[in-house]
PyMOL Python script that loads the backbone (N, CA, C, O; Angstrom):
from pymol import cmd

cmd.read_pdbstr("""\
ATOM      1  N   UNK A   1       3.159  34.138  -4.316  1.00  0.00           N
ATOM      2  CA  UNK A   1       2.268  33.006  -4.467  1.00  0.00           C
ATOM      3  C   UNK A   1       3.015  31.686  -4.331  1.00  0.00           C
ATOM      4  O   UNK A   1       2.512  30.740  -3.724  1.00  0.00           O
ATOM      5  N   UNK A   2       4.216  31.625  -4.898  1.00  0.00           N
ATOM      6  CA  UNK A   2       5.006  30.398  -4.820  1.00  0.00           C
ATOM      7  C   UNK A   2       5.416  30.116  -3.374  1.00  0.00           C
ATOM      8  O   UNK A   2       5.474  28.960  -2.955  1.00  0.00           O
ATOM      9  N   UNK A   3       5.700  31.173  -2.618  1.00  0.00           N
ATOM     10  CA  UNK A   3       6.079  30.977  -1.215  1.00  0.00           C
ATOM     11  C   UNK A   3       4.912  30.426  -0.406  1.00  0.00           C
ATOM     12  O   UNK A   3       5.107  29.585   0.472  1.00  0.00           O
ATOM     13  N   UNK A   4       3.714  30.888  -0.692  1.00  0.00           N
ATOM     14  CA  UNK A   4       2.529  30.382   0.002  1.00  0.00           C
ATOM     15  C   UNK A   4       2.310  28.906  -0.311  1.00  0.00           C
ATOM     16  O   UNK A   4       2.030  28.110   0.586  1.00  0.00           O
ATOM     17  N   UNK A   5       2.438  28.544  -1.588  1.00  0.00           N
ATOM     18  CA  UNK A   5       2.270  27.147  -1.972  1.00  0.00           C
ATOM     19  C   UNK A   5       3.354  26.267  -1.359  1.00  0.00           C
ATOM     20  O   UNK A   5       3.072  25.147  -0.932  1.00  0.00           O
ATOM     21  N   UNK A   6       4.579  26.756  -1.312  1.00  0.00           N
ATOM     22  CA  UNK A   6       5.657  25.999  -0.671  1.00  0.00           C
ATOM     23  C   UNK A   6       5.396  25.822   0.819  1.00  0.00           C
ATOM     24  O   UNK A   6       5.661  24.753   1.370  1.00  0.00           O
ATOM     25  N   UNK A   7       4.878  26.858   1.478  1.00  0.00           N
ATOM     26  CA  UNK A   7       4.561  26.759   2.897  1.00  0.00           C
ATOM     27  C   UNK A   7       3.470  25.710   3.143  1.00  0.00           C
ATOM     28  O   UNK A   7       3.588  24.885   4.049  1.00  0.00           O
ATOM     29  N   UNK A   8       2.405  25.750   2.326  1.00  0.00           N
ATOM     30  CA  UNK A   8       1.318  24.775   2.474  1.00  0.00           C
ATOM     31  C   UNK A   8       1.816  23.370   2.166  1.00  0.00           C
ATOM     32  O   UNK A   8       1.462  22.420   2.864  1.00  0.00           O
ATOM     33  N   UNK A   9       2.623  23.230   1.141  1.00  0.00           N
ATOM     34  CA  UNK A   9       3.194  21.935   0.780  1.00  0.00           C
ATOM     35  C   UNK A   9       4.047  21.375   1.914  1.00  0.00           C
ATOM     36  O   UNK A   9       3.916  20.206   2.275  1.00  0.00           O
ATOM     37  N   UNK A  10       4.914  22.207   2.470  1.00  0.00           N
ATOM     38  CA  UNK A  10       5.764  21.747   3.573  1.00  0.00           C
ATOM     39  C   UNK A  10       4.944  21.408   4.814  1.00  0.00           C
ATOM     40  O   UNK A  10       5.256  20.453   5.525  1.00  0.00           O
ATOM     41  N   UNK A  11       3.914  22.177   5.069  1.00  0.00           N
ATOM     42  CA  UNK A  11       3.063  21.903   6.227  1.00  0.00           C
ATOM     43  C   UNK A  11       2.362  20.562   6.085  1.00  0.00           C
ATOM     44  O   UNK A  11       2.313  19.773   7.029  1.00  0.00           O
ATOM     45  N   UNK A  12       1.817  20.308   4.893  1.00  0.00           N
ATOM     46  CA  UNK A  12       1.094  19.058   4.680  1.00  0.00           C
ATOM     47  C   UNK A  12       2.014  17.847   4.651  1.00  0.00           C
ATOM     48  O   UNK A  12       1.736  16.854   5.323  1.00  0.00           O
ATOM     49  N   UNK A  13       3.087  17.901   3.901  1.00  0.00           N
ATOM     50  CA  UNK A  13       3.926  16.731   3.694  1.00  0.00           C
ATOM     51  C   UNK A  13       4.903  16.490   4.834  1.00  0.00           C
ATOM     52  O   UNK A  13       5.308  15.347   5.049  1.00  0.00           O
ATOM     53  N   UNK A  14       5.294  17.511   5.565  1.00  0.00           N
ATOM     54  CA  UNK A  14       6.287  17.320   6.616  1.00  0.00           C
ATOM     55  C   UNK A  14       5.697  16.886   7.942  1.00  0.00           C
ATOM     56  O   UNK A  14       6.309  16.088   8.652  1.00  0.00           O
ATOM     57  N   UNK A  15       4.528  17.389   8.294  1.00  0.00           N
ATOM     58  CA  UNK A  15       4.025  17.047   9.620  1.00  0.00           C
ATOM     59  C   UNK A  15       2.591  16.557   9.609  1.00  0.00           C
ATOM     60  O   UNK A  15       2.295  15.515  10.194  1.00  0.00           O
ATOM     61  N   UNK A  16       1.722  17.257   8.980  1.00  0.00           N
ATOM     62  CA  UNK A  16       0.303  16.961   9.081  1.00  0.00           C
ATOM     63  C   UNK A  16      -0.076  15.630   8.447  1.00  0.00           C
ATOM     64  O   UNK A  16      -0.850  14.874   9.034  1.00  0.00           O
ATOM     65  N   UNK A  17       0.444  15.328   7.277  1.00  0.00           N
ATOM     66  CA  UNK A  17       0.060  14.122   6.560  1.00  0.00           C
ATOM     67  C   UNK A  17       0.452  12.858   7.316  1.00  0.00           C
ATOM     68  O   UNK A  17      -0.298  11.882   7.320  1.00  0.00           O
ATOM     69  N   UNK A  18       1.604  12.868   7.948  1.00  0.00           N
ATOM     70  CA  UNK A  18       2.047  11.696   8.710  1.00  0.00           C
ATOM     71  C   UNK A  18       1.082  11.410   9.846  1.00  0.00           C
ATOM     72  O   UNK A  18       0.707  10.258  10.065  1.00  0.00           O
ATOM     73  N   UNK A  19       0.680  12.435  10.566  1.00  0.00           N
ATOM     74  CA  UNK A  19      -0.250  12.238  11.676  1.00  0.00           C
ATOM     75  C   UNK A  19      -1.638  11.848  11.182  1.00  0.00           C
ATOM     76  O   UNK A  19      -2.320  11.054  11.829  1.00  0.00           O
ATOM     77  N   UNK A  20      -2.063  12.390  10.053  1.00  0.00           N
ATOM     78  CA  UNK A  20      -3.355  12.007   9.490  1.00  0.00           C
ATOM     79  C   UNK A  20      -3.369  10.545   9.054  1.00  0.00           C
ATOM     80  O   UNK A  20      -4.336   9.830   9.318  1.00  0.00           O
ATOM     81  N   UNK A  21      -2.312  10.098   8.392  1.00  0.00           N
ATOM     82  CA  UNK A  21      -2.244   8.701   7.981  1.00  0.00           C
ATOM     83  C   UNK A  21      -2.171   7.761   9.177  1.00  0.00           C
ATOM     84  O   UNK A  21      -2.828   6.721   9.192  1.00  0.00           O
ATOM     85  N   UNK A  22      -1.383   8.119  10.168  1.00  0.00           N
ATOM     86  CA  UNK A  22      -1.281   7.303  11.381  1.00  0.00           C
ATOM     87  C   UNK A  22      -2.614   7.258  12.113  1.00  0.00           C
ATOM     88  O   UNK A  22      -3.046   6.190  12.547  1.00  0.00           O
ATOM     89  N   UNK A  23      -3.262   8.397  12.252  1.00  0.00           N
ATOM     90  CA  UNK A  23      -4.558   8.449  12.915  1.00  0.00           C
ATOM     91  C   UNK A  23      -5.625   7.669  12.170  1.00  0.00           C
ATOM     92  O   UNK A  23      -6.446   6.990  12.785  1.00  0.00           O
ATOM     93  N   UNK A  24      -5.616   7.763  10.842  1.00  0.00           N
ATOM     94  CA  UNK A  24      -6.583   7.021  10.043  1.00  0.00           C
ATOM     95  C   UNK A  24      -6.371   5.518  10.183  1.00  0.00           C
ATOM     96  O   UNK A  24      -7.337   4.762  10.292  1.00  0.00           O
ATOM     97  N   UNK A  25      -5.122   5.084  10.180  1.00  0.00           N
ATOM     98  CA  UNK A  25      -4.825   3.664  10.369  1.00  0.00           C
ATOM     99  C   UNK A  25      -5.276   3.156  11.724  1.00  0.00           C
ATOM    100  O   UNK A  25      -5.831   2.062  11.828  1.00  0.00           O
ATOM    101  N   UNK A  26      -5.043   3.942  12.763  1.00  0.00           N
ATOM    102  CA  UNK A  26      -5.480   3.548  14.107  1.00  0.00           C
ATOM    103  C   UNK A  26      -6.997   3.540  14.185  1.00  0.00           C
ATOM    104  O   UNK A  26      -7.580   2.638  14.787  1.00  0.00           O
ATOM    105  N   UNK A  27      -7.648   4.532  13.584  1.00  0.00           N
ATOM    106  CA  UNK A  27      -9.107   4.593  13.609  1.00  0.00           C
ATOM    107  C   UNK A  27      -9.732   3.384  12.916  1.00  0.00           C
ATOM    108  O   UNK A  27     -10.660   2.771  13.445  1.00  0.00           O
ATOM    109  N   UNK A  28      -9.215   3.039  11.717  1.00  0.00           N
ATOM    110  CA  UNK A  28      -9.749   1.880  11.012  1.00  0.00           C
ATOM    111  C   UNK A  28      -9.464   0.589  11.771  1.00  0.00           C
ATOM    112  O   UNK A  28     -10.292  -0.322  11.765  1.00  0.00           O
ATOM    113  N   UNK A  29      -8.312   0.495  12.421  1.00  0.00           N
ATOM    114  CA  UNK A  29      -7.998  -0.690  13.219  1.00  0.00           C
ATOM    115  C   UNK A  29      -8.976  -0.837  14.363  1.00  0.00           C
ATOM    116  O   UNK A  29      -9.476  -1.933  14.616  1.00  0.00           O
ATOM    117  N   UNK A  30      -9.253   0.245  15.054  1.00  0.00           N
ATOM    118  CA  UNK A  30     -10.208   0.187  16.162  1.00  0.00           C
ATOM    119  C   UNK A  30     -11.625  -0.057  15.660  1.00  0.00           C
ATOM    120  O   UNK A  30     -12.375  -0.826  16.263  1.00  0.00           O
ATOM    121  N   UNK A  31     -11.991   0.587  14.572  1.00  0.00           N
ATOM    122  CA  UNK A  31     -13.353   0.481  14.045  1.00  0.00           C
ATOM    123  C   UNK A  31     -13.666  -0.931  13.543  1.00  0.00           C
ATOM    124  O   UNK A  31     -14.793  -1.405  13.688  1.00  0.00           O
ATOM    125  N   UNK A  32     -12.680  -1.598  12.957  1.00  0.00           N
ATOM    126  CA  UNK A  32     -12.884  -2.957  12.459  1.00  0.00           C
ATOM    127  C   UNK A  32     -12.568  -4.016  13.503  1.00  0.00           C
ATOM    128  O   UNK A  32     -12.649  -5.208  13.206  1.00  0.00           O
ATOM    129  N   UNK A  33     -12.217  -3.619  14.699  1.00  0.00           N
ATOM    130  CA  UNK A  33     -11.986  -4.580  15.777  1.00  0.00           C
ATOM    131  C   UNK A  33     -10.706  -5.379  15.606  1.00  0.00           C
ATOM    132  O   UNK A  33     -10.690  -6.578  15.886  1.00  0.00           O
ATOM    133  N   UNK A  34      -9.639  -4.744  15.156  1.00  0.00           N
ATOM    134  CA  UNK A  34      -8.334  -5.380  14.983  1.00  0.00           C
ATOM    135  C   UNK A  34      -8.417  -6.601  14.071  1.00  0.00           C
ATOM    136  O   UNK A  34      -7.842  -7.650  14.364  1.00  0.00           O
ATOM    137  N   UNK A  35      -9.139  -6.450  12.967  1.00  0.00           N
ATOM    138  CA  UNK A  35      -9.373  -7.586  12.072  1.00  0.00           C
ATOM    139  C   UNK A  35      -8.076  -8.112  11.468  1.00  0.00           C
ATOM    140  O   UNK A  35      -7.963  -9.313  11.223  1.00  0.00           O
ATOM    141  N   UNK A  36      -7.109  -7.259  11.226  1.00  0.00           N
ATOM    142  CA  UNK A  36      -5.856  -7.717  10.631  1.00  0.00           C
ATOM    143  C   UNK A  36      -5.057  -8.573  11.601  1.00  0.00           C
ATOM    144  O   UNK A  36      -4.229  -9.377  11.173  1.00  0.00           O
ATOM    145  N   UNK A  37      -5.289  -8.416  12.891  1.00  0.00           N
ATOM    146  CA  UNK A  37      -4.605  -9.238  13.893  1.00  0.00           C
ATOM    147  C   UNK A  37      -5.426 -10.489  14.210  1.00  0.00           C
ATOM    148  O   UNK A  37      -4.879 -11.584  14.331  1.00  0.00           O
ATOM    149  N   UNK A  38      -6.738 -10.317  14.342  1.00  0.00           N
ATOM    150  CA  UNK A  38      -7.619 -11.445  14.680  1.00  0.00           C
ATOM    151  C   UNK A  38      -7.617 -12.527  13.614  1.00  0.00           C
ATOM    152  O   UNK A  38      -7.668 -13.711  13.944  1.00  0.00           O
ATOM    153  N   UNK A  39      -7.560 -12.155  12.363  1.00  0.00           N
ATOM    154  CA  UNK A  39      -7.677 -13.126  11.276  1.00  0.00           C
ATOM    155  C   UNK A  39      -6.342 -13.388  10.582  1.00  0.00           C
ATOM    156  O   UNK A  39      -6.326 -13.809   9.425  1.00  0.00           O
ATOM    157  N   UNK A  40      -5.243 -13.152  11.254  1.00  0.00           N
ATOM    158  CA  UNK A  40      -3.931 -13.370  10.643  1.00  0.00           C
ATOM    159  C   UNK A  40      -3.719 -14.847  10.326  1.00  0.00           C
ATOM    160  O   UNK A  40      -3.282 -15.180   9.224  1.00  0.00           O
ATOM    161  N   UNK A  41      -4.018 -15.731  11.264  1.00  0.00           N
ATOM    162  CA  UNK A  41      -3.846 -17.173  11.041  1.00  0.00           C
ATOM    163  C   UNK A  41      -4.863 -17.702  10.032  1.00  0.00           C
ATOM    164  O   UNK A  41      -4.581 -18.667   9.321  1.00  0.00           O
ATOM    165  N   UNK A  42      -6.030 -17.089   9.961  1.00  0.00           N
ATOM    166  CA  UNK A  42      -7.058 -17.513   9.017  1.00  0.00           C
ATOM    167  C   UNK A  42      -6.576 -17.345   7.576  1.00  0.00           C
ATOM    168  O   UNK A  42      -6.982 -18.100   6.693  1.00  0.00           O
ATOM    169  N   UNK A  43      -5.722 -16.369   7.339  1.00  0.00           N
ATOM    170  CA  UNK A  43      -5.165 -16.152   6.005  1.00  0.00           C
ATOM    171  C   UNK A  43      -4.414 -17.384   5.535  1.00  0.00           C
ATOM    172  O   UNK A  43      -4.570 -17.815   4.393  1.00  0.00           O
ATOM    173  N   UNK A  44      -3.604 -17.949   6.410  1.00  0.00           N
ATOM    174  CA  UNK A  44      -2.815 -19.121   6.033  1.00  0.00           C
ATOM    175  C   UNK A  44      -3.688 -20.367   5.928  1.00  0.00           C
ATOM    176  O   UNK A  44      -3.386 -21.269   5.146  1.00  0.00           O
ATOM    177  N   UNK A  45      -4.760 -20.427   6.700  1.00  0.00           N
ATOM    178  CA  UNK A  45      -5.693 -21.541   6.586  1.00  0.00           C
ATOM    179  C   UNK A  45      -6.356 -21.547   5.216  1.00  0.00           C
ATOM    180  O   UNK A  45      -6.515 -22.606   4.608  1.00  0.00           O
ATOM    181  N   UNK A  46      -6.740 -20.386   4.733  1.00  0.00           N
ATOM    182  CA  UNK A  46      -7.361 -20.290   3.409  1.00  0.00           C
ATOM    183  C   UNK A  46      -6.354 -20.629   2.316  1.00  0.00           C
ATOM    184  O   UNK A  46      -6.687 -21.330   1.360  1.00  0.00           O
ATOM    185  N   UNK A  47      -5.139 -20.140   2.450  1.00  0.00           N
ATOM    186  CA  UNK A  47      -4.135 -20.365   1.412  1.00  0.00           C
ATOM    187  C   UNK A  47      -3.610 -21.800   1.392  1.00  0.00           C
ATOM    188  O   UNK A  47      -3.067 -22.238   0.378  1.00  0.00           O
ATOM    189  N   UNK A  48      -3.761 -22.535   2.488  1.00  0.00           N
ATOM    190  CA  UNK A  48      -3.236 -23.896   2.572  1.00  0.00           C
ATOM    191  C   UNK A  48      -3.878 -24.798   1.519  1.00  0.00           C
ATOM    192  O   UNK A  48      -3.182 -25.566   0.855  1.00  0.00           O
ATOM    193  N   UNK A  49      -5.180 -24.711   1.366  1.00  0.00           N
ATOM    194  CA  UNK A  49      -5.902 -25.554   0.412  1.00  0.00           C
ATOM    195  C   UNK A  49      -6.415 -24.754  -0.772  1.00  0.00           C
ATOM    196  O   UNK A  49      -7.520 -24.994  -1.257  1.00  0.00           O
ATOM    197  N   UNK A  50      -5.624 -23.815  -1.232  1.00  0.00           N
ATOM    198  CA  UNK A  50      -6.103 -22.932  -2.293  1.00  0.00           C
ATOM    199  C   UNK A  50      -5.646 -23.362  -3.672  1.00  0.00           C
ATOM    200  O   UNK A  50      -5.765 -22.586  -4.620  1.00  0.00           O
ATOM    201  N   UNK A  51      -5.137 -24.552  -3.816  1.00  0.00           N
ATOM    202  CA  UNK A  51      -4.700 -25.004  -5.133  1.00  0.00           C
ATOM    203  C   UNK A  51      -5.840 -25.370  -6.046  1.00  0.00           C
ATOM    204  O   UNK A  51      -5.665 -25.416  -7.264  1.00  0.00           O
ATOM    205  N   UNK A  52      -7.011 -25.632  -5.486  1.00  0.00           N
ATOM    206  CA  UNK A  52      -8.159 -26.000  -6.313  1.00  0.00           C
ATOM    207  C   UNK A  52      -8.979 -24.760  -6.645  1.00  0.00           C
ATOM    208  O   UNK A  52      -9.094 -23.828  -5.849  1.00  0.00           O
ATOM    209  N   UNK A  53      -9.531 -24.783  -7.821  1.00  0.00           N
ATOM    210  CA  UNK A  53     -10.362 -23.663  -8.255  1.00  0.00           C
ATOM    211  C   UNK A  53     -11.799 -23.879  -7.822  1.00  0.00           C
ATOM    212  O   UNK A  53     -12.275 -25.002  -7.657  1.00  0.00           O
ATOM    213  N   UNK A  54     -12.457 -22.760  -7.646  1.00  0.00           N
ATOM    214  CA  UNK A  54     -13.881 -22.818  -7.332  1.00  0.00           C
ATOM    215  C   UNK A  54     -14.689 -23.037  -8.599  1.00  0.00           C
ATOM    216  O   UNK A  54     -14.178 -23.597  -9.568  1.00  0.00           O
ATOM    217  N   UNK A  55     -15.893 -22.622  -8.604  1.00  0.00           N
ATOM    218  CA  UNK A  55     -16.793 -22.818  -9.741  1.00  0.00           C
ATOM    219  C   UNK A  55     -16.407 -21.989 -10.951  1.00  0.00           C
ATOM    220  O   UNK A  55     -17.109 -21.034 -11.281  1.00  0.00           O
ATOM    221  N   UNK A  56     -15.329 -22.318 -11.614  1.00  0.00           N
ATOM    222  CA  UNK A  56     -14.942 -21.632 -12.839  1.00  0.00           C
ATOM    223  C   UNK A  56     -14.141 -20.360 -12.621  1.00  0.00           C
ATOM    224  O   UNK A  56     -13.743 -19.721 -13.595  1.00  0.00           O
ATOM    225  N   UNK A  57     -13.894 -19.971 -11.387  1.00  0.00           N
ATOM    226  CA  UNK A  57     -13.140 -18.748 -11.107  1.00  0.00           C
ATOM    227  C   UNK A  57     -11.678 -19.049 -10.825  1.00  0.00           C
ATOM    228  O   UNK A  57     -11.176 -20.128 -11.140  1.00  0.00           O
ATOM    229  N   UNK A  58     -11.021 -18.097 -10.239  1.00  0.00           N
ATOM    230  CA  UNK A  58      -9.628 -18.293  -9.886  1.00  0.00           C
ATOM    231  C   UNK A  58      -9.537 -18.705  -8.421  1.00  0.00           C
ATOM    232  O   UNK A  58     -10.440 -18.438  -7.628  1.00  0.00           O
ATOM    233  N   UNK A  59      -8.442 -19.354  -8.080  1.00  0.00           N
ATOM    234  CA  UNK A  59      -8.266 -19.818  -6.707  1.00  0.00           C
ATOM    235  C   UNK A  59      -7.885 -18.635  -5.815  1.00  0.00           C
ATOM    236  O   UNK A  59      -7.452 -17.597  -6.316  1.00  0.00           O
ATOM    237  N   UNK A  60      -8.042 -18.784  -4.501  1.00  0.00           N
ATOM    238  CA  UNK A  60      -7.628 -17.703  -3.597  1.00  0.00           C
ATOM    239  C   UNK A  60      -6.140 -17.372  -3.717  1.00  0.00           C
ATOM    240  O   UNK A  60      -5.751 -16.211  -3.593  1.00  0.00           O
ATOM    241  N   UNK A  61      -5.312 -18.381  -3.957  1.00  0.00           N
ATOM    242  CA  UNK A  61      -3.882 -18.125  -4.109  1.00  0.00           C
ATOM    243  C   UNK A  61      -3.602 -17.298  -5.361  1.00  0.00           C
ATOM    244  O   UNK A  61      -2.752 -16.408  -5.336  1.00  0.00           O
ATOM    245  N   UNK A  62      -4.300 -17.578  -6.441  1.00  0.00           N
ATOM    246  CA  UNK A  62      -4.125 -16.794  -7.662  1.00  0.00           C
ATOM    247  C   UNK A  62      -4.598 -15.355  -7.461  1.00  0.00           C
ATOM    248  O   UNK A  62      -3.991 -14.418  -7.979  1.00  0.00           O
ATOM    249  N   UNK A  63      -5.676 -15.187  -6.712  1.00  0.00           N
ATOM    250  CA  UNK A  63      -6.154 -13.832  -6.423  1.00  0.00           C
ATOM    251  C   UNK A  63      -5.142 -13.080  -5.571  1.00  0.00           C
ATOM    252  O   UNK A  63      -4.907 -11.893  -5.799  1.00  0.00           O
ATOM    253  N   UNK A  64      -4.535 -13.752  -4.587  1.00  0.00           N
ATOM    254  CA  UNK A  64      -3.514 -13.122  -3.750  1.00  0.00           C
ATOM    255  C   UNK A  64      -2.301 -12.729  -4.577  1.00  0.00           C
ATOM    256  O   UNK A  64      -1.788 -11.619  -4.440  1.00  0.00           O
ATOM    257  N   UNK A  65      -1.843 -13.627  -5.431  1.00  0.00           N
ATOM    258  CA  UNK A  65      -0.671 -13.327  -6.264  1.00  0.00           C
ATOM    259  C   UNK A  65      -0.937 -12.172  -7.219  1.00  0.00           C
ATOM    260  O   UNK A  65      -0.063 -11.332  -7.433  1.00  0.00           O
ATOM    261  N   UNK A  66      -2.118 -12.122  -7.787  1.00  0.00           N
ATOM    262  CA  UNK A  66      -2.471 -11.025  -8.684  1.00  0.00           C
ATOM    263  C   UNK A  66      -2.504  -9.699  -7.933  1.00  0.00           C
ATOM    264  O   UNK A  66      -2.013  -8.682  -8.423  1.00  0.00           O
ATOM    265  N   UNK A  67      -3.085  -9.724  -6.750  1.00  0.00           N
ATOM    266  CA  UNK A  67      -3.153  -8.510  -5.937  1.00  0.00           C
ATOM    267  C   UNK A  67      -1.759  -8.026  -5.546  1.00  0.00           C
ATOM    268  O   UNK A  67      -1.458  -6.837  -5.653  1.00  0.00           O
ATOM    269  N   UNK A  68      -0.918  -8.942  -5.098  1.00  0.00           N
ATOM    270  CA  UNK A  68       0.440  -8.557  -4.715  1.00  0.00           C
ATOM    271  C   UNK A  68       1.240  -8.055  -5.912  1.00  0.00           C
ATOM    272  O   UNK A  68       1.995  -7.090  -5.797  1.00  0.00           O
ATOM    273  N   UNK A  69       1.075  -8.706  -7.059  1.00  0.00           N
ATOM    274  CA  UNK A  69       1.821  -8.299  -8.252  1.00  0.00           C
ATOM    275  C   UNK A  69       1.458  -6.885  -8.679  1.00  0.00           C
ATOM    276  O   UNK A  69       2.333  -6.108  -9.063  1.00  0.00           O
ATOM    277  N   UNK A  70       0.172  -6.544  -8.614  1.00  0.00           N
ATOM    278  CA  UNK A  70      -0.216  -5.199  -9.028  1.00  0.00           C
ATOM    279  C   UNK A  70       0.292  -4.159  -8.043  1.00  0.00           C
ATOM    280  O   UNK A  70       0.722  -3.078  -8.448  1.00  0.00           O
ATOM    281  N   UNK A  71       0.248  -4.473  -6.760  1.00  0.00           N
ATOM    282  CA  UNK A  71       0.718  -3.493  -5.769  1.00  0.00           C
ATOM    283  C   UNK A  71       2.223  -3.308  -5.844  1.00  0.00           C
ATOM    284  O   UNK A  71       2.711  -2.179  -5.805  1.00  0.00           O
ATOM    285  N   UNK A  72       2.958  -4.397  -5.950  1.00  0.00           N
ATOM    286  CA  UNK A  72       4.416  -4.296  -6.006  1.00  0.00           C
ATOM    287  C   UNK A  72       4.851  -3.654  -7.315  1.00  0.00           C
ATOM    288  O   UNK A  72       5.765  -2.829  -7.327  1.00  0.00           O
ATOM    289  N   UNK A  73       4.205  -4.026  -8.423  1.00  0.00           N
ATOM    290  CA  UNK A  73       4.557  -3.448  -9.716  1.00  0.00           C
ATOM    291  C   UNK A  73       4.324  -1.953  -9.758  1.00  0.00           C
ATOM    292  O   UNK A  73       5.173  -1.204 -10.242  1.00  0.00           O
ATOM    293  N   UNK A  74       3.179  -1.509  -9.255  1.00  0.00           N
ATOM    294  CA  UNK A  74       2.893  -0.066  -9.237  1.00  0.00           C
ATOM    295  C   UNK A  74       3.864   0.668  -8.319  1.00  0.00           C
ATOM    296  O   UNK A  74       4.295   1.780  -8.623  1.00  0.00           O
ATOM    297  N   UNK A  75       4.202   0.049  -7.207  1.00  0.00           N
ATOM    298  CA  UNK A  75       5.162   0.671  -6.287  1.00  0.00           C
ATOM    299  C   UNK A  75       6.536   0.818  -6.915  1.00  0.00           C
ATOM    300  O   UNK A  75       7.208   1.829  -6.710  1.00  0.00           O
ATOM    301  N   UNK A  76       6.958  -0.180  -7.677  1.00  0.00           N
ATOM    302  CA  UNK A  76       8.252  -0.092  -8.349  1.00  0.00           C
ATOM    303  C   UNK A  76       8.248   0.996  -9.409  1.00  0.00           C
ATOM    304  O   UNK A  76       9.221   1.739  -9.543  1.00  0.00           O
ATOM    305  N   UNK A  77       7.161   1.096 -10.163  1.00  0.00           N
ATOM    306  CA  UNK A  77       7.078   2.142 -11.193  1.00  0.00           C
ATOM    307  C   UNK A  77       7.096   3.530 -10.562  1.00  0.00           C
ATOM    308  O   UNK A  77       7.788   4.429 -11.040  1.00  0.00           O
ATOM    309  N   UNK A  78       6.342   3.694  -9.502  1.00  0.00           N
ATOM    310  CA  UNK A  78       6.309   4.996  -8.837  1.00  0.00           C
ATOM    311  C   UNK A  78       7.652   5.317  -8.191  1.00  0.00           C
ATOM    312  O   UNK A  78       8.076   6.472  -8.188  1.00  0.00           O
ATOM    313  N   UNK A  79       8.314   4.317  -7.652  1.00  0.00           N
ATOM    314  CA  UNK A  79       9.627   4.546  -7.040  1.00  0.00           C
ATOM    315  C   UNK A  79      10.647   5.037  -8.059  1.00  0.00           C
ATOM    316  O   UNK A  79      11.423   5.951  -7.781  1.00  0.00           O
ATOM    317  N   UNK A  80      10.641   4.433  -9.223  1.00  0.00           N
ATOM    318  CA  UNK A  80      11.573   4.856 -10.274  1.00  0.00           C
ATOM    319  C   UNK A  80      11.224   6.268 -10.742  1.00  0.00           C
ATOM    320  O   UNK A  80      12.119   7.090 -10.941  1.00  0.00           O
ATOM    321  N   UNK A  81       9.951   6.553 -10.918  1.00  0.00           N
ATOM    322  CA  UNK A  81       9.546   7.883 -11.369  1.00  0.00           C
ATOM    323  C   UNK A  81       9.937   8.952 -10.353  1.00  0.00           C
ATOM    324  O   UNK A  81      10.431  10.015 -10.728  1.00  0.00           O
ATOM    325  N   UNK A  82       9.720   8.676  -9.076  1.00  0.00           N
ATOM    326  CA  UNK A  82      10.079   9.656  -8.041  1.00  0.00           C
ATOM    327  C   UNK A  82      11.590   9.813  -7.956  1.00  0.00           C
ATOM    328  O   UNK A  82      12.086  10.921  -7.753  1.00  0.00           O
ATOM    329  N   UNK A  83      12.328   8.712  -8.109  1.00  0.00           N
ATOM    330  CA  UNK A  83      13.793   8.812  -8.095  1.00  0.00           C
ATOM    331  C   UNK A  83      14.297   9.664  -9.252  1.00  0.00           C
ATOM    332  O   UNK A  83      15.230  10.449  -9.088  1.00  0.00           O
ATOM    333  N   UNK A  84      13.686   9.511 -10.413  1.00  0.00           N
ATOM    334  CA  UNK A  84      14.089  10.334 -11.556  1.00  0.00           C
ATOM    335  C   UNK A  84      13.763  11.800 -11.335  1.00  0.00           C
ATOM    336  O   UNK A  84      14.546  12.675 -11.703  1.00  0.00           O
ATOM    337  N   UNK A  85      12.618  12.071 -10.739  1.00  0.00           N
ATOM    338  CA  UNK A  85      12.237  13.465 -10.495  1.00  0.00           C
ATOM    339  C   UNK A  85      13.162  14.102  -9.465  1.00  0.00           C
ATOM    340  O   UNK A  85      13.626  15.226  -9.654  1.00  0.00           O
ATOM    341  N   UNK A  86      13.428  13.390  -8.383  1.00  0.00           N
ATOM    342  CA  UNK A  86      14.230  13.971  -7.303  1.00  0.00           C
ATOM    343  C   UNK A  86      15.730  13.916  -7.586  1.00  0.00           C
ATOM    344  O   UNK A  86      16.463  14.851  -7.262  1.00  0.00           O
ATOM    345  N   UNK A  87      16.182  12.821  -8.190  1.00  0.00           N
ATOM    346  CA  UNK A  87      17.616  12.659  -8.376  1.00  0.00           C
ATOM    347  C   UNK A  87      18.131  12.965  -9.755  1.00  0.00           C
ATOM    348  O   UNK A  87      19.344  13.010  -9.965  1.00  0.00           O
ATOM    349  N   UNK A  88      17.253  13.175 -10.691  1.00  0.00           N
ATOM    350  CA  UNK A  88      17.678  13.444 -12.050  1.00  0.00           C
ATOM    351  C   UNK A  88      18.137  12.182 -12.763  1.00  0.00           C
ATOM    352  O   UNK A  88      17.962  11.078 -12.247  1.00  0.00           O
ATOM    353  N   UNK A  89      18.714  12.334 -13.931  1.00  0.00           N
ATOM    354  CA  UNK A  89      19.135  11.159 -14.699  1.00  0.00           C
ATOM    355  C   UNK A  89      20.193  10.321 -13.994  1.00  0.00           C
ATOM    356  O   UNK A  89      20.302   9.126 -14.265  1.00  0.00           O
ATOM    357  N   UNK A  90      20.965  10.909 -13.107  1.00  0.00           N
ATOM    358  CA  UNK A  90      21.979  10.160 -12.369  1.00  0.00           C
ATOM    359  C   UNK A  90      21.397   9.123 -11.437  1.00  0.00           C
ATOM    360  O   UNK A  90      22.107   8.207 -11.021  1.00  0.00           O
ATOM    361  N   UNK A  91      20.115   9.239 -11.095  1.00  0.00           N
ATOM    362  CA  UNK A  91      19.473   8.262 -10.214  1.00  0.00           C
ATOM    363  C   UNK A  91      19.329   6.902 -10.892  1.00  0.00           C
ATOM    364  O   UNK A  91      19.204   5.885 -10.209  1.00  0.00           O
ATOM    365  N   UNK A  92      19.345   6.871 -12.196  1.00  0.00           N
ATOM    366  CA  UNK A  92      19.232   5.596 -12.896  1.00  0.00           C
ATOM    367  C   UNK A  92      20.467   4.757 -12.659  1.00  0.00           C
ATOM    368  O   UNK A  92      20.378   3.539 -12.509  1.00  0.00           O
ATOM    369  N   UNK A  93      21.614   5.399 -12.625  1.00  0.00           N
ATOM    370  CA  UNK A  93      22.868   4.661 -12.481  1.00  0.00           C
ATOM    371  C   UNK A  93      23.259   4.548 -11.032  1.00  0.00           C
ATOM    372  O   UNK A  93      24.291   3.957 -10.715  1.00  0.00           O
TER     373      UNK A  93
END
""", "prot")
cmd.dss("prot")
cmd.show_as("cartoon", "prot")
cmd.util.cbc("prot")
cmd.orient("prot")
């Protein structure tokens, strides 16, 4: 049973998952009409005058910083956890 699970795990993580993620990214890019490329400059236009708050909410810059902080923070936590699992206690040092 363990050999079967190892085979399925290796099949998914070594080859299939990479192609699925790449294909999904390309599909969403085509489906949304290359929105991440078309509106790249628009991002900086919005952030240029984002120091003022709207009607009692947070500014676009504050929303961007909050979003980035949560993504980077979670990535750092997961990176440390995976390093500990794969490398053992020596990975800390």
